[in-house]
C-alpha positions as CSV (number, residue, x, y, z in Angstrom):
1,X,-6.0,-4.2,-5.7
2,X,-7.5,-5.3,-2.4
3,X,-11.0,-5.2,-3.9
4,X,-9.9,-7.1,-7.0
5,X,-8.4,-9.8,-4.7
6,X,-11.5,-9.7,-2.4
7,X,-9.2,-9.1,0.5
8,X,-10.1,-7.0,3.6
9,X,-7.8,-4.5,5.3
10,X,-7.6,-6.8,8.3
11,X,-6.6,-9.8,6.2
12,X,-3.9,-7.9,4.3
13,X,-2.6,-6.5,7.5
14,X,-2.2,-9.9,9.0
15,X,-0.6,-11.3,5.9
16,X,2.0,-8.6,5.5
17,X,2.5,-8.0,9.3
18,X,1.7,-4.3,9.1
19,X,-0.7,-2.7,11.7
20,X,-4.1,-1.7,10.4
21,X,-3.6,2.0,11.0
22,X,-0.4,2.2,9.0
23,X,-2.0,0.1,6.2
24,X,-4.9,2.5,6.2
25,X,-2.6,5.5,5.8
26,X,-1.0,3.8,2.8
27,X,-4.5,2.9,1.4
28,X,-5.8,6.4,1.6
29,X,-2.7,7.9,0.0
30,X,-1.7,9.9,3.1
31,X,1.7,8.3,3.5
32,X,4.7,10.3,2.5
33,X,7.0,7.3,2.1
34,X,6.9,3.5,2.0
35,X,9.7,1.1,2.7
36,X,10.7,-1.1,-0.1
37,X,10.3,-4.2,2.1
38,X,6.7,-3.1,2.8
39,X,6.0,-2.5,-0.9
40,X,7.5,-5.9,-1.7
41,X,5.3,-7.6,0.9
42,X,2.2,-5.9,-0.4
43,X,3.0,-6.8,-4.0
44,X,3.7,-10.4,-3.1
45,X,0.3,-10.8,-1.2
46,X,-1.7,-8.9,-3.8
47,X,0.0,-10.5,-6.7
48,X,0.7,-7.1,-8.4
49,X,3.4,-4.8,-9.5
50,X,4.5,-1.6,-7.6
51,X,3.0,0.6,-10.3
52,X,-0.4,-1.0,-9.5
53,X,-0.2,0.5,-6.0
54,X,1.7,3.7,-6.4
55,X,0.7,7.0,-8.1
56,X,3.0,10.0,-8.6
57,X,1.7,13.2,-7.2
58,X,3.9,16.3,-7.3
59,X,4.5,17.9,-3.9
60,X,3.4,21.5,-3.1
61,X,7.1,22.6,-3.3
62,X,7.5,21.3,-6.9
63,X,4.5,23.1,-8.2
């Protein structure tokens, strides 16, 4: 979504008030959880739906 909106990690970080390292963890899919308020801010700035940003991946325990 960032590429579609031509927005850099730095710009999005400033707009949603999340530090770059945490935003990078979210972007790379390494985060184990996300706050609803963070998801709301990202969707607002990127003009998208949560499903555009999230992907379900079963954990190792559920396999």
